[in-house]
Structure formats: structure tokens, C-alpha cells
C-alpha positions as CSV (number, residue, x, y, z in Angstrom):
1,X,61.4,-85.5,32.8
2,X,61.2,-85.7,36.6
3,X,62.9,-82.3,37.2
4,X,60.2,-80.5,35.3
5,X,57.4,-81.8,37.6
6,X,55.7,-79.3,39.8
7,X,55.5,-81.0,43.2
8,X,54.0,-77.9,45.0
9,X,50.7,-77.7,43.1
10,X,47.8,-77.7,45.6
11,X,44.0,-78.0,45.2
12,X,41.8,-77.6,48.3
13,X,39.2,-80.2,49.1
14,X,36.1,-78.2,48.1
15,X,37.6,-77.2,44.8
16,X,38.6,-80.8,44.1
17,X,35.1,-82.1,44.8
18,X,33.5,-79.5,42.5
19,X,36.0,-80.2,39.7
20,X,36.1,-84.0,40.0
21,X,32.3,-84.5,40.0
22,X,32.0,-83.6,36.4
23,X,35.2,-85.5,35.4
24,X,34.0,-88.6,37.1
25,X,30.6,-88.4,35.3
26,X,32.4,-88.0,32.0
27,X,34.6,-91.0,32.7
28,X,31.6,-93.2,33.5
29,X,30.0,-92.2,30.3
30,X,33.2,-92.8,28.4
31,X,33.3,-96.4,29.8
32,X,29.9,-97.0,28.2
33,X,31.1,-95.5,24.9
34,X,34.2,-97.7,25.0
35,X,32.1,-100.8,25.3
36,X,29.9,-99.8,22.4
37,X,32.9,-99.0,20.2
38,X,34.9,-102.1,21.2
39,X,37.7,-99.8,22.4
40,X,40.3,-101.4,24.8
41,X,42.2,-99.3,27.3
42,X,45.3,-100.0,29.4
43,X,46.0,-97.7,32.3
44,X,49.2,-98.3,34.2
45,X,50.5,-96.6,37.4
46,X,54.2,-96.6,38.1
47,X,56.2,-94.4,40.5
48,X,57.8,-94.2,43.8
49,X,56.9,-96.3,46.8
50,X,54.2,-94.5,48.9
51,X,53.4,-92.1,46.1
52,X,49.7,-93.2,46.2
53,X,49.3,-95.7,43.4
54,X,46.8,-97.9,45.3
55,X,44.9,-94.9,46.6
56,X,44.5,-93.4,43.1
57,X,43.4,-96.7,41.5
58,X,40.8,-97.2,44.3
59,X,39.4,-93.8,43.7
60,X,39.2,-94.3,39.9
61,X,37.5,-97.7,40.0
62,X,34.7,-96.4,42.2
63,X,33.7,-94.4,39.2
64,X,33.6,-97.4,36.8
65,X,31.3,-100.3,36.2
66,X,33.2,-103.3,37.9
67,X,32.2,-105.6,35.0
68,X,34.3,-103.5,32.7
69,X,37.7,-103.6,34.3
70,X,40.4,-105.8,35.9
71,X,43.1,-104.5,38.3
72,X,46.5,-106.2,38.3
73,X,49.1,-105.7,41.0
74,X,52.6,-106.4,39.5
75,X,54.8,-108.3,41.9
76,X,58.2,-109.9,41.1
77,X,57.7,-112.8,38.7
78,X,56.8,-116.2,40.1
79,X,59.0,-119.2,39.3
80,X,56.6,-120.1,36.5
81,X,56.6,-116.6,35.0
82,X,60.4,-116.4,35.2
83,X,60.7,-119.4,32.9
84,X,59.0,-117.5,30.0
85,X,59.8,-114.3,28.1
86,X,59.4,-111.3,30.5
87,X,56.4,-109.8,28.6
88,X,54.5,-113.2,28.6
89,X,52.7,-112.4,31.9
90,X,51.6,-109.0,30.6
91,X,50.4,-110.2,27.2
92,X,48.1,-112.5,29.1
93,X,46.6,-109.6,30.9
94,X,45.7,-107.2,28.1
95,X,42.0,-106.3,28.0
96,X,39.4,-107.5,25.6
97,X,37.7,-104.9,23.3
98,X,35.6,-102.4,25.3
99,X,37.4,-103.3,28.6
100,X,40.0,-101.7,30.9
101,X,43.1,-103.4,32.3
102,X,44.6,-101.3,35.2
103,X,48.1,-102.0,36.4
104,X,49.4,-101.2,39.8
105,X,53.1,-101.1,38.6
106,X,53.7,-102.7,35.3
107,X,56.3,-104.1,32.8
108,X,58.5,-101.2,33.7
109,X,59.4,-102.7,37.0
110,X,61.9,-105.1,35.4
111,X,63.9,-102.2,33.9
112,X,64.0,-100.0,36.9
113,X,64.2,-102.2,40.0
114,X,66.1,-104.8,38.0
115,X,68.7,-102.3,37.0
116,X,69.4,-101.2,40.6
117,X,68.8,-104.4,42.6
118,X,69.3,-107.4,40.3
119,X,72.5,-106.6,38.5
120,X,70.9,-105.7,35.2
121,X,73.4,-103.9,32.9
122,X,72.4,-100.7,31.2
123,X,72.6,-102.5,27.8
124,X,70.2,-105.2,29.1
125,X,67.8,-102.6,30.5
126,X,67.6,-100.6,27.3
127,X,67.2,-103.8,25.3
128,X,64.2,-104.7,27.5
129,X,62.8,-101.2,27.0
130,X,63.1,-101.7,23.2
131,X,60.9,-104.8,23.7
132,X,58.5,-102.8,25.8
133,X,58.2,-100.1,23.1
134,X,57.5,-102.8,20.5
135,X,54.9,-104.4,22.8
136,X,53.1,-101.0,23.3
137,X,53.3,-100.2,19.6
138,X,51.8,-103.5,18.5
139,X,48.9,-102.9,20.9
140,X,48.3,-99.3,19.8
141,X,48.5,-100.3,16.2
142,X,45.8,-102.7,16.8
143,X,43.5,-100.0,18.4
144,X,44.5,-100.2,22.1
145,X,44.9,-97.0,24.1
146,X,47.7,-97.1,26.7
147,X,47.7,-94.4,29.3
148,X,50.9,-94.3,31.4
149,X,51.1,-92.5,34.7
150,X,54.2,-92.0,36.8
151,X,53.5,-90.8,40.3
152,X,56.3,-88.6,41.6
153,X,57.3,-87.5,45.1
154,X,60.5,-86.2,46.6
155,X,62.8,-88.2,48.8
156,X,61.8,-86.2,51.9
157,X,58.1,-86.7,51.2
158,X,58.6,-90.4,50.7
159,X,60.5,-90.7,54.0
160,X,57.7,-88.7,55.8
161,X,55.0,-91.0,54.4
162,X,57.0,-94.1,55.5
163,X,57.4,-92.7,59.0
164,X,53.6,-91.9,59.2
165,X,52.8,-95.5,58.1
166,X,55.2,-97.0,60.6
167,X,53.8,-94.9,63.4
168,X,50.4,-96.8,63.4
169,X,50.1,-100.4,64.3
170,X,47.4,-100.7,61.6
171,X,49.8,-99.7,58.8
172,X,53.3,-100.4,60.0
173,X,53.3,-103.7,58.1
174,X,53.2,-101.8,54.8
175,X,56.7,-100.5,55.3
176,X,59.5,-103.0,54.7
177,X,63.2,-103.0,54.9
178,X,63.4,-102.9,51.1
179,X,61.2,-99.7,51.2
180,X,63.6,-98.0,53.6
181,X,66.6,-99.1,51.5
182,X,65.1,-97.7,48.4
183,X,64.5,-94.4,50.1
184,X,68.2,-94.3,51.1
185,X,69.1,-95.0,47.4
186,X,66.6,-92.5,46.1
187,X,69.2,-90.8,43.9
188,X,70.0,-94.1,42.1
189,X,66.3,-94.8,41.5
190,X,65.8,-91.2,40.3
191,X,68.3,-91.8,37.5
192,X,66.8,-95.2,36.6
193,X,63.3,-93.8,36.5
194,X,64.3,-90.7,34.6
195,X,66.1,-92.8,32.0
196,X,63.1,-95.1,31.6
197,X,60.7,-92.1,31.3
198,X,62.8,-90.4,28.7
199,X,63.5,-93.5,26.6
200,X,59.9,-94.9,26.6
201,X,58.0,-91.6,26.2
202,X,56.7,-92.3,22.7
203,X,54.0,-90.6,20.7
204,X,51.8,-93.7,20.7
205,X,52.1,-94.2,24.5
206,X,53.4,-91.1,26.2
207,X,54.1,-90.7,29.9
208,X,52.0,-88.5,32.2
209,X,54.2,-87.6,35.2
210,X,52.0,-86.5,38.1
211,X,53.3,-84.6,41.1
212,X,51.7,-86.3,44.1
213,X,52.6,-84.3,47.2
214,X,48.9,-83.1,47.2
215,X,46.5,-85.9,46.6
216,X,43.6,-83.7,45.4
217,X,45.8,-82.1,42.8
218,X,47.2,-85.5,41.6
219,X,43.7,-87.0,41.3
220,X,42.3,-84.0,39.5
221,X,45.1,-84.2,36.9
222,X,44.7,-87.9,36.5
223,X,41.0,-87.6,35.8
224,X,41.6,-84.9,33.3
225,X,44.1,-87.0,31.4
226,X,41.8,-90.0,31.4
227,X,38.9,-88.1,30.1
228,X,40.9,-86.3,27.4
229,X,42.8,-89.4,26.2
230,X,39.9,-91.8,26.2
231,X,37.7,-89.3,24.4
232,X,40.3,-88.7,21.8
233,X,41.0,-92.4,21.5
234,X,37.4,-93.3,20.7
235,X,37.3,-90.6,18.0
236,X,40.5,-91.8,16.5
237,X,39.2,-95.4,16.4
238,X,36.1,-94.4,14.5
239,X,38.2,-92.5,12.0
240,X,40.6,-95.5,11.6
241,X,37.8,-97.9,11.2
242,X,36.4,-95.8,8.3
243,X,39.9,-95.3,6.8
244,X,40.5,-99.1,6.8
245,X,37.5,-99.6,4.6
246,X,38.7,-97.1,1.9
247,X,42.5,-97.1,1.9
248,X,44.4,-99.1,-0.7
249,X,46.9,-101.7,0.3
250,X,50.2,-100.1,1.6
251,X,53.5,-101.3,0.2
252,X,55.2,-104.1,2.1
253,X,58.8,-103.3,2.9
254,X,60.4,-104.8,6.0
255,X,63.8,-105.5,4.7
256,X,65.3,-102.7,6.8
257,X,64.0,-104.1,10.0
258,X,65.1,-107.7,9.9
259,X,67.8,-109.7,8.2
260,X,65.8,-112.0,6.0
261,X,67.1,-115.2,4.5
262,X,66.2,-116.2,0.9
263,X,63.1,-118.5,0.7
264,X,62.0,-120.4,-2.4
265,X,58.7,-119.8,-4.1
266,X,56.4,-122.8,-3.9
267,X,56.5,-123.5,-7.6
268,X,60.2,-124.0,-7.4
269,X,60.1,-126.8,-4.9
270,X,61.1,-130.3,-6.2
271,X,58.4,-132.7,-5.0
272,X,59.9,-135.8,-6.5
273,X,62.0,-136.7,-3.4
274,X,61.0,-140.1,-1.9
275,X,62.0,-142.8,0.6
276,X,61.6,-146.5,0.4
277,X,59.6,-148.1,3.2
278,X,62.5,-150.1,4.7
279,X,64.9,-147.2,4.6
280,X,62.2,-144.9,6.1
281,X,61.6,-147.3,9.0
282,X,65.4,-147.5,9.8
283,X,65.8,-143.7,9.6
284,X,62.7,-143.0,11.7
285,X,63.9,-145.3,14.5
286,X,67.4,-143.8,14.4
287,X,66.3,-140.2,14.3
288,X,63.6,-140.6,17.0
289,X,66.2,-142.0,19.4
290,X,68.5,-139.1,18.6
291,X,65.7,-136.6,19.2
292,X,64.8,-138.3,22.5
293,X,68.3,-137.8,23.9
294,X,68.4,-134.2,22.7
295,X,65.0,-133.5,24.4
296,X,66.6,-134.5,27.7
297,X,69.5,-132.1,27.1
298,X,67.1,-129.3,26.2
299,X,65.3,-129.8,29.5
300,X,68.6,-129.8,31.5
301,X,69.8,-126.7,29.7
302,X,66.4,-125.0,30.2
303,X,66.2,-124.1,26.5
304,X,62.6,-123.8,25.1
305,X,61.8,-125.1,21.6
306,X,58.9,-123.8,19.4
307,X,58.0,-125.8,16.4
308,X,55.5,-124.4,13.9
309,X,53.6,-126.5,11.3
310,X,51.9,-124.8,8.4
311,X,51.0,-126.3,5.0
312,X,48.3,-127.2,2.5
313,X,45.2,-129.0,3.7
314,X,46.0,-132.8,3.6
315,X,49.7,-132.1,3.3
316,X,50.4,-134.4,6.2
317,X,50.8,-132.1,9.2
318,X,49.1,-134.4,11.7
319,X,51.2,-137.5,10.7
320,X,54.4,-135.5,10.7
321,X,53.7,-134.1,14.2
322,X,52.8,-137.6,15.4
323,X,56.2,-139.0,14.4
324,X,58.0,-136.0,15.9
325,X,56.2,-136.1,19.2
326,X,56.7,-139.9,19.5
327,X,60.3,-139.1,20.3
328,X,59.5,-136.8,23.2
329,X,58.9,-137.1,26.9
330,X,55.1,-136.3,27.2
331,X,55.8,-134.3,30.4
332,X,57.9,-131.9,28.4
333,X,56.0,-131.0,25.4
334,X,52.5,-129.8,24.2
335,X,50.9,-130.0,20.8
336,X,48.7,-126.9,20.4
337,X,46.1,-127.2,17.6
338,X,45.0,-123.9,16.2
339,X,41.6,-123.4,14.7
340,X,39.5,-120.3,14.0
341,X,39.6,-117.9,16.9
342,X,36.8,-117.9,19.4
343,X,34.8,-114.7,20.2
344,X,37.0,-114.1,23.2
345,X,40.1,-114.5,21.1
346,X,38.8,-112.2,18.4
347,X,38.2,-109.5,21.1
348,X,42.0,-109.4,21.8
349,X,45.0,-108.7,19.8
350,X,45.5,-111.6,17.4
351,X,48.8,-112.6,19.0
352,X,47.3,-112.8,22.5
353,X,46.1,-116.4,22.1
354,X,49.6,-117.5,20.8
355,X,51.5,-115.8,23.7
356,X,49.5,-118.1,26.0
357,X,51.1,-121.1,24.4
358,X,54.7,-120.0,24.7
359,X,56.6,-122.8,26.3
360,X,58.5,-122.4,29.5
361,X,62.3,-123.0,29.7
362,X,63.3,-126.5,28.8
363,X,59.9,-127.4,27.3
364,X,58.6,-127.8,23.7
365,X,55.5,-126.3,22.1
366,X,54.4,-127.7,18.8
367,X,51.9,-125.5,17.0
368,X,49.6,-127.3,14.5
369,X,48.9,-124.1,12.5
370,X,49.9,-120.8,14.1
371,X,50.0,-117.0,14.1
372,X,50.7,-117.3,10.4
373,X,47.0,-117.6,9.8
374,X,47.0,-113.8,9.9
375,X,48.9,-113.5,6.6
376,X,47.2,-116.5,4.9
377,X,43.6,-117.4,5.7
378,X,42.8,-114.0,7.2
379,X,44.3,-112.3,4.2
380,X,42.7,-114.5,1.5
381,X,39.3,-114.7,3.2
382,X,39.2,-111.0,4.1
383,X,39.0,-111.5,7.9
384,X,41.9,-109.0,8.3
385,X,42.1,-105.7,6.5
386,X,45.0,-105.1,4.1
387,X,46.5,-102.8,6.7
388,X,46.2,-105.5,9.4
389,X,47.7,-108.4,7.5
390,X,50.4,-106.3,5.8
391,X,51.5,-105.0,9.2
392,X,51.5,-108.5,10.6
393,X,54.7,-109.6,8.8
394,X,56.7,-107.2,11.0
395,X,54.7,-108.0,14.1
396,X,55.3,-111.7,13.7
397,X,59.0,-111.2,13.2
398,X,59.0,-109.1,16.4
399,X,57.1,-111.8,18.3
400,X,59.5,-114.5,17.2
401,X,62.5,-112.2,18.0
402,X,61.1,-111.9,21.6
403,X,61.0,-115.7,21.8
404,X,64.5,-115.9,20.5
405,X,65.8,-113.3,22.9
406,X,64.3,-115.3,25.7
407,X,66.4,-118.3,24.5
408,X,64.0,-120.2,22.4
409,X,64.9,-122.3,19.4
410,X,62.3,-121.6,16.6
411,X,61.7,-124.2,13.8
412,X,59.1,-123.4,11.2
413,X,57.8,-125.9,8.6
414,X,55.8,-125.4,5.5
415,X,54.5,-128.7,4.2
416,X,54.3,-128.6,0.4
417,X,52.3,-130.8,-2.0
418,X,51.0,-130.1,-5.4
419,X,47.3,-129.5,-6.4
420,X,46.9,-132.9,-7.9
421,X,48.2,-134.7,-4.9
422,X,45.9,-132.7,-2.7
423,X,42.9,-133.8,-4.8
424,X,44.0,-137.4,-4.6
425,X,44.2,-137.2,-0.8
426,X,40.8,-135.4,-0.6
427,X,39.2,-138.2,-2.6
428,X,40.9,-140.8,-0.5
429,X,39.5,-139.3,2.6
430,X,36.1,-138.9,1.1
431,X,36.0,-142.6,0.2
432,X,37.4,-143.9,3.5
433,X,34.9,-144.1,6.3
434,X,37.6,-143.8,9.0
435,X,39.0,-140.6,7.4
436,X,35.9,-138.8,6.3
437,X,35.9,-136.6,9.4
438,X,39.1,-135.1,8.2
439,X,37.5,-133.6,5.1
440,X,35.3,-130.5,5.4
441,X,33.5,-128.2,3.0
442,X,36.0,-125.5,4.0
443,X,38.8,-127.7,2.6
444,X,37.1,-127.7,-0.8
445,X,36.5,-124.0,-0.6
446,X,40.1,-123.3,0.2
447,X,41.2,-125.5,-2.7
448,X,39.2,-123.3,-5.1
449,X,41.4,-120.4,-4.0
450,X,44.7,-122.3,-4.5
451,X,46.4,-119.5,-6.5
452,X,45.4,-116.8,-3.9
453,X,46.8,-119.0,-1.1
454,X,50.0,-119.7,-3.0
455,X,50.6,-116.0,-3.5
456,X,50.0,-115.4,0.3
457,X,52.3,-118.3,1.2
458,X,55.1,-117.0,-1.1
459,X,54.8,-113.6,0.6
460,X,54.8,-115.2,4.1
461,X,58.0,-117.1,3.3
462,X,59.6,-114.0,1.8
463,X,58.9,-111.6,4.6
464,X,59.1,-113.8,7.7
465,X,62.1,-116.1,7.0
466,X,64.6,-114.4,9.3
467,X,68.1,-115.4,10.3
468,X,66.8,-116.3,13.8
469,X,63.6,-118.1,12.7
470,X,64.0,-119.3,9.1
471,X,61.4,-121.3,7.2
472,X,62.1,-124.9,6.1
473,X,59.9,-126.1,3.3
474,X,59.1,-129.8,3.7
475,X,58.6,-131.8,0.5
476,X,55.5,-133.7,1.6
477,X,54.4,-135.3,-1.6
478,X,56.0,-138.4,-0.1
479,X,55.0,-138.3,3.5
480,X,57.8,-140.6,4.6
481,X,60.4,-138.3,3.2
482,X,58.7,-135.3,4.8
483,X,58.6,-136.9,8.2
484,X,62.3,-137.7,8.2
485,X,63.3,-134.3,7.0
486,X,61.2,-132.6,9.7
487,X,62.8,-134.6,12.5
488,X,66.3,-134.1,11.1
489,X,65.6,-130.3,10.9
490,X,64.6,-130.2,14.5
491,X,67.6,-132.3,15.5
492,X,70.0,-130.0,13.6
493,X,68.4,-126.8,15.2
494,X,68.9,-128.2,18.7
495,X,72.4,-129.4,18.0
496,X,73.4,-126.1,16.6
497,X,72.3,-124.4,19.8
498,X,73.6,-126.9,22.3
499,X,76.9,-127.9,20.7
């Protein structure tokens, strides 16, 4: 892609002023339209050192209302960031609806600089680029617009700009030994950049390669792209919003994307399994000691663990989590309770709030309910459109694959009870003053839709039980049996990884 760029294009100052005035006014108006439409936009600037990324961003944001954007400068990951999946820090910076996120360098740094300087193999680099394409597709599927600029200059032009910066005592600090080394290795970076541009130039997030020898020409082209793409994006959003209200449910077929393991239907689960009190106490003590030792090994090996709890209301999730967590060092785990999303969370991609809870290496995250609400409560209650929740099976599998690729162990539980047992527990809560707070009108409403939820759960188990993150159904009719099975399942998953 780089060889096709015209680096000689020139625009004189007066011509640029005349042309850019109208474009800047259009961009300012589009920002207001974005806010009204709830349309989020990500703009990223990648390219050569000294190609003008900071200067271009500074010019653009002067046109915008500062309340509607955030600018992020991407540096090498900190120690904390390096302990999590490489996209974690970028998921946390995506904009809310109606807002801009502007990146000075981006997630592409890992696959270009890393390939030349950090010993990343070609296979590793392209695997990360696959993750990036998935990331960008998930965002654009959810209505985000991603505008990607690569600012291109020649080796000679870059060297001249470095020399000019070094010649002034006010700017010589901006040129480092690494900058000079990269200029000497320009040809290596050229190949890495060109590979990256070719491989990640996709229809839902194409690259715009800008020749930057002449600043006026570069800025003029950038403004034209911004106005064109944002205008088109707002119109497409309106059309998709209308289509979502009228289109029938698409077929669900993800078998070709992931290797799924067979999961039982809920009606097939044998709920007669029980444990006697004394046997339960002995096993609980034994297995908690085993898990405590394994937690220490997880920490030393820097292996993260994600445990997901889903299940019927009153199935015993809280008590199950309590017995599991009792084995763990409190400095090394977090229980993350998930309730209905806040207004801020609803203004982002639905996975955004869950990425924030991803554990760092050697730590454990226990989710009391999770991202699976997208294909259960949001499906049944109509909070997500058929297109959104049917798409989510694949998105969730991709999310969990990213966690697994970063080294995480993923354990997922569905706690199963029957409808009669749920009623008995509801009535017990209703008649016990110390437990009444656990029972809400929403619990009763959900119970009335038992069959709809059962169908949704069966689909969830069918389409998201992958070989790298399979579901385990916990027979929780007898809470004691369910607690022991859950702890043993976690132990087995850890031992399988570490041994």
C-alpha cells in the first residue's frame, strides 16, 4: 500500500485555508449530529516517527467541542497493562455513544514495533492482527465507526525532520537514540508497516494512507476523509436502527468458527445427586486446602483464572462462590457482582464493562453473573435486538478466546435447579426476615418466563461451550453437592494447566 502513496502532492497555504474552512465547519456540525444520534467514532493515527501525528491531532481537536472527545497517546504497556491481554488497555478507552476517542498511535504498535524490536515472530504478529481485526469488527458491528490514518513519509524526509528538531535547543529533546535507530532501519519498518496495512485493511475499518511531506495537503485530505466517513456513518446508523426494528431473526450458525463441545439440555440434568452433611464437611475441608495450594502456584506461574457463575435465581450462586473464595488468598482474587448496566455502561459496547474486570496474570476473577446476560435476560426481556443477541454468541466466544490466548484458565458454571425447588426457596426467603432482601419482584417476573429462559439457556450452552471454555452444569438442587462439584471443577482445570 505504501508504494502507491503520492508523497509529492502540494497545497499552498492560501488554498488550504480556503478549502479547510468549509471542512472544519462541516466537522463541527457532524460532531453535534454524532451526539444526537448516539454515534461513537474512533480515530487513530499511526505512521512514521516525525510524520506529524501530534500536529494533525492538535489541528483537528481545535475544531471540536472538547467535551466530546478524549485523546490517548499510546506508549509501551506499563507493568500493569502487560499483565493482561494486549487489547485490554484499548477496550478500556473506547468512546461512549456520541463521543470521539482519538489515538496518537494505537493497538497496531504491538505488531509493528514488536515485530522489529521485541523478537515477535511473524506468526505471533499475524495472530495479534487477527485479534485486532476481531476487535474492530466487534466494535463496528455494534455501531462504532473506526477511521484509521497512516501518515507516510520517506526515509530522507524523516531524517531531515529529525535533523531540524535536533538543531534547536527547544526541540532537540524530542529526538531519541531509538528514533535515529529506526530511521537507519527504515527498510525493515517499511516491510512491517506495509504487511500490517495490507493485512488489516478491511471493509469495516479500512486504512487511509496519507502522504505527509506537505502538511497542508495531508491535513486537507484528513479533513475530507473525516467529513465523508462520519457523514456516511451517521446515515448508515440510522438505516441500521430502522432495519433492526423490522428484520426477522437471522439463523444462528457458529459451528464453523469454533470447535464446540456437546452440552446437555437443562431438562436432561439429573438433579437427584446429594451429599450427607458429614461427608460434605470432610470434602469441603479437603478440597479447600487443595485449592489454596493451587492458588499459590497460579500466582507463581502468573496464570490468570476466570470463573463465571450463571444460574437460576435462588440456585445458590452466592453460597457456592463463598465456599470457593474461602480457599483463596484475598489479595489475589476479586468477586465481581454483575447487575443491570448503568447508563454509562449502556453507552458503550456491552463487553466494555467486562473487559475492565479481566484479571491480571496470576490473579483470579470470579464473576457473579456475567456477559452471558446478553443472550439470556437481554434476549428474553427484549433489551437486545435479535440481531444483537444472536451475534453475541460469536462475540462471546471471541472474547473468551482472547482471554485464553493470553493464558487464562476459564471455568464456567451453570447452577441448575428445577422450578419446584426455586419456588420452595423463594417462599423460604419470603418467610425469613433475614433473607427477605434477597427476593425481589423481578425474581417473580423472571419465574413467570421460565420456559423462555430455559430455551435461552439451552442455546447459550449449545453455542458457547467451546473446547477452550466449556460449560459445567452444577446440579444445585442439593447445595452441598453443588459446592463440592464447583470447587473440584476449578481444581481440575488448574491442575490440567499446571501439571
